[in-house]
C-alpha positions, 0 to 999 in steps of 0.5 A: 272363480268357483271351487271344483269338487273332487270325487274319489272312489276305490278306482281313483286317486286324488293328487295334489301336486301336478306331474307331467303326463308320461303315457297312457298307463300313468294318470295325469295329476292335477288339482282339477281332475281325478287322477285316472287314466280316463281321457276325461274330467269328472267334476261334480257338475260334469258328473251330474250332467252326464248322469242326467244325459245317460239313458235309462235302463229301459230305454237302453234295453228297448233300443238294443232289443229293437235294433238287434231283432231287426238285424236278426230278422233281416237275415231271413232265416226260416227257423229263426222267423218261425221261433219268433212267430211261435214266441209271439203267438204263445202269449196270445189269449187262449186257455190262459189269459195274457196276464197269466202267461206273462207271469209264467214267462217272467217266473220261467225267465228268472228261474232260467236266469235270463236277464234279457228275458226278464226285462222283456217280460217285465216290460210286458207286465207293465204294458198289461197293467200288472201291479207291483204286488203281482210282479213281486209275488211272481218273482218271489215264486221264481226265487223259491223255485230257482233257489238262491242262485236267482237272487242276483237276477232278482236284484236286476229285475227289481231295479228294472221294474223300479225304472219302468214304474218311473215312466 
């Protein structure tokens, strides 16, 4: 029989003595389980498996965005369709090249603190083969313009860019 490793965090409490379950707000106590009111076990092996099965940030974002865009466009609202069309056409080559437009979109999105917008533009930046250095410099300018309130969004942007670079 192999030993079950227990995981502890500020949100869990490991108990040694078994206790009768007495309601949804009272955790089950057992040597093999984390004592928490969640309806599942979290052993090390199960946690590792769950983490491997968990979708990446990029996949989650793209699937949700695609699903919701389909839903929005299915509403067949003329104003929304025109906004989507304008947004698509604004990023086509013109007096500014696509690379410049995406960097502008990324920096504006960071200054406006729109995490979904930042993720979208980071995906486009990867698609058009911008370098990490170019993206980081643009995000640095955005943080300078937007101020320290942008920093939490900058953290999430770095995390998403790192995830994009893994693929």
